[in-house]
Structure formats: structure tokens, C-alpha cells
C-alpha positions as CSV (number, residue, x, y, z in Angstrom):
1,M,0.1,0.1,0.0
2,T,1.5,3.4,-0.8
3,K,0.5,6.4,0.5
4,K,0.1,9.3,-2.1
5,L,2.3,12.9,-0.5
6,G,0.3,15.8,0.0
7,P,1.1,19.3,-0.7
8,R,2.7,19.5,2.5
9,G,5.1,16.4,1.9
10,Q,5.4,17.5,-1.7
11,W,6.7,20.9,-0.6
12,W,9.3,19.1,1.8
13,V,10.7,17.0,-1.0
14,A,10.9,19.6,-2.9
15,I,13.3,21.4,-0.4
16,G,15.1,18.3,-0.2
17,L,16.2,18.3,-3.5
18,I,17.1,22.0,-3.9
19,A,19.2,21.5,-1.1
20,M,21.1,18.5,-2.3
21,G,21.2,19.9,-5.7
22,T,22.6,23.1,-4.3
23,L,25.0,21.2,-2.7
24,F,26.3,19.4,-5.1
25,L,26.3,22.1,-7.8
26,G,28.6,23.7,-5.1
27,I,31.1,21.0,-5.0
28,G,31.0,21.0,-8.5
29,L,31.8,25.0,-8.9
30,A,34.5,24.6,-6.0
31,L,35.8,21.4,-8.1
32,G,35.4,23.8,-10.8
33,W,37.3,26.9,-9.8
34,S,40.1,25.0,-8.5
35,S,40.5,23.6,-12.1
36,L,40.5,26.9,-13.1
37,S,42.9,28.2,-10.8
38,L,45.7,25.5,-11.9
39,V,45.0,26.0,-15.4
40,T,45.4,30.1,-15.2
41,D,48.2,30.2,-11.9
42,G,49.5,26.9,-12.2
43,K,53.4,26.2,-13.5
44,R,53.6,23.6,-16.8
45,T,56.2,21.4,-17.2
46,Q,57.0,17.9,-18.9
47,G,56.3,14.5,-16.9
48,T,56.3,11.1,-17.6
49,V,54.1,8.0,-16.9
50,V,56.1,6.0,-15.2
51,S,53.6,3.6,-14.3
52,L,49.8,2.4,-14.1
53,A,48.2,1.9,-11.0
54,W,45.6,-0.8,-11.6
55,R,42.5,-0.6,-9.3
56,N,39.2,-2.7,-9.0
57,D,36.5,0.0,-9.2
58,H,33.3,-1.2,-8.3
59,H,30.5,0.5,-9.8
60,G,26.3,0.3,-8.8
61,G,27.0,1.9,-5.1
62,T,26.9,-1.8,-3.9
63,G,31.0,-2.5,-3.0
64,S,30.2,-6.1,-4.2
65,K,32.0,-7.7,-6.5
66,H,30.4,-8.4,-10.4
67,Q,31.2,-10.7,-12.8
68,D,31.8,-8.2,-15.1
69,D,34.0,-5.6,-13.1
70,E,37.5,-4.9,-14.5
71,P,40.6,-3.3,-13.1
72,V,41.0,0.5,-13.9
73,A,44.3,1.9,-15.0
74,Y,45.2,5.1,-13.3
75,P,48.3,6.5,-14.7
76,V,51.1,7.6,-12.2
77,V,52.9,10.7,-13.4
78,G,56.9,11.4,-12.5
79,F,57.8,15.0,-13.0
80,T,60.3,17.4,-11.7
81,P,59.3,21.1,-10.5
82,E,61.2,23.8,-11.2
83,K,61.7,25.4,-7.8
84,D,63.2,22.5,-5.7
85,G,64.3,20.1,-8.5
86,K,63.1,17.2,-6.4
87,E,61.4,14.5,-8.8
88,R,58.1,14.0,-8.1
89,T,55.3,11.3,-8.6
90,F,51.1,11.7,-8.5
91,R,48.3,9.6,-9.1
92,D,45.8,11.2,-11.4
93,S,42.3,11.1,-10.1
94,V,41.0,9.7,-13.5
95,G,41.3,6.2,-14.7
96,S,40.3,4.1,-17.2
97,N,40.1,0.6,-19.3
98,P,41.7,0.6,-21.7
99,P,44.0,2.6,-20.2
100,A,44.5,6.6,-21.7
101,Y,48.3,6.4,-21.1
102,K,51.0,4.1,-21.8
103,V,54.4,3.8,-19.9
104,G,56.7,6.0,-20.9
105,E,54.0,8.5,-22.7
106,R,54.9,12.0,-22.2
107,V,52.4,14.6,-20.5
108,E,51.7,18.0,-19.8
109,V,51.9,18.4,-16.0
110,L,50.2,21.4,-14.0
111,Y,51.2,22.1,-10.4
112,R,50.8,24.6,-7.9
113,A,54.5,26.3,-7.5
114,D,53.9,26.6,-3.6
115,H,52.1,23.2,-3.2
116,P,54.0,20.6,-6.9
117,D,52.5,17.9,-4.6
118,D,48.5,19.2,-6.0
119,A,49.6,18.1,-9.5
120,R,47.5,17.0,-12.0
121,I,47.9,16.0,-16.0
122,N,46.8,18.9,-18.5
123,G,43.7,17.0,-19.5
124,F,40.1,17.7,-20.3
125,T,39.3,14.3,-18.2
126,S,41.6,15.1,-15.4
127,L,40.8,19.0,-14.8
128,W,37.0,19.2,-15.8
129,L,35.3,15.6,-16.0
130,L,34.5,15.7,-12.1
131,P,33.3,19.4,-12.3
132,L,31.1,18.9,-15.0
133,I,29.8,15.6,-13.4
134,F,28.7,17.6,-9.9
135,S,27.8,20.6,-11.2
136,G,25.4,18.7,-14.1
137,L,23.9,16.7,-11.9
138,G,23.3,19.3,-8.9
139,L,21.8,21.4,-11.5
140,I,19.5,18.6,-12.6
141,V,18.4,17.8,-9.3
142,V,17.9,22.0,-8.1
143,I,15.9,21.6,-11.5
144,V,13.7,18.6,-10.2
145,G,13.1,20.1,-7.4
146,T,12.1,24.0,-8.5
147,V,9.3,21.6,-10.6
148,V,8.0,19.6,-7.9
149,A,7.8,22.8,-5.7
150,F,5.9,25.0,-8.0
151,F,3.3,21.9,-8.6
152,A,3.1,21.3,-5.0
153,R,2.9,25.2,-4.9
154,R,0.1,25.1,-7.4
155,R,-1.8,22.2,-5.7
156,R,-1.9,24.1,-2.8
157,L,-3.4,27.0,-4.0
158,S,-5.9,25.5,-6.1
159,A,-7.0,23.1,-3.3
160,G,-7.2,26.2,-1.2
161,T,-9.2,28.7,-3.6
162,T,-11.9,25.7,-4.2
163,R,-12.4,25.6,-0.5
164,R,-14.1,29.2,0.0
């Protein structure tokens, strides 16, 4: 037996959706701002993919292993910042299967001069994939919440005018 939500229940669902969407949108914008500041203010240098870190990422939210799960390769990049000349390595935040990079491949690295450990490959997926996913999902959820709020308000107002 399912119970239909009344206008007040729909209103709370709308508020929850708008709040959650705003949170996701905020996270996406913060990640985008971080990428933008790295692109505009970061130092650029050449790096080399020194290895591939293979991980079994489980998709679907259950955390359980499925028969069709395949490992994902994350490039591990070595580079030398100008300031201290000390070689550093980092694992990129985006992996794929098949691997997007080969061991020994040269890539452009962006890093912060004051924090060279904060480095990323200068590529679309490394810089913009997470900001786009979070912002896009957040925007969709805010729009859905707004539509739910609009119809809940409309339903509440029409119910109020018929009672007179």
C-alpha cells in the first residue's frame, strides 16, 4: 500500500531536492574553480607516465564484486618542479580501461608552485570531468526540485481556492 504525498509532503521533498542539488552544484563549482585556478596560475612542465596503478573499482553503489568488473588503470606520473628540482610522482584522479596513457608517454603536468604535490595531467578528463559531473547532476536535481515545488504550490493554491 502506497500513500500519496500531500502538498506539504511534496513541499518538503522539493526543499530536500533543492538543498541536495545546491550542495552538488556547489561542490562542482568548487572543483571547477580549483581546476580553473590551476590552469590559469599553475606552473607547466613535462612529465612521464612511470607506471599504471590498476585498481578494481566497483560501480553500482553496492560495493560488491560483480563478474563483469574489470580493473581500471590510473596513470602514475613523474615530474620535476622548477623550484626545488626534486622529482615527484602523483597518481591521476581519473582511471580508465583501456588505459588512456601508456608507460613512458610524455604528458603536460600542471602544478602549484607553492604546493608541487598538488599536480594533475593537463587534460580534459583530469581537470573537468568531476566538476562537470557534480555541477550537471546538481543542476538537474535543483531543476527537478523546483518543478516539484512549483506543482506542490500550484496544487496547494488550487485546493485553497476550491474550499471557499
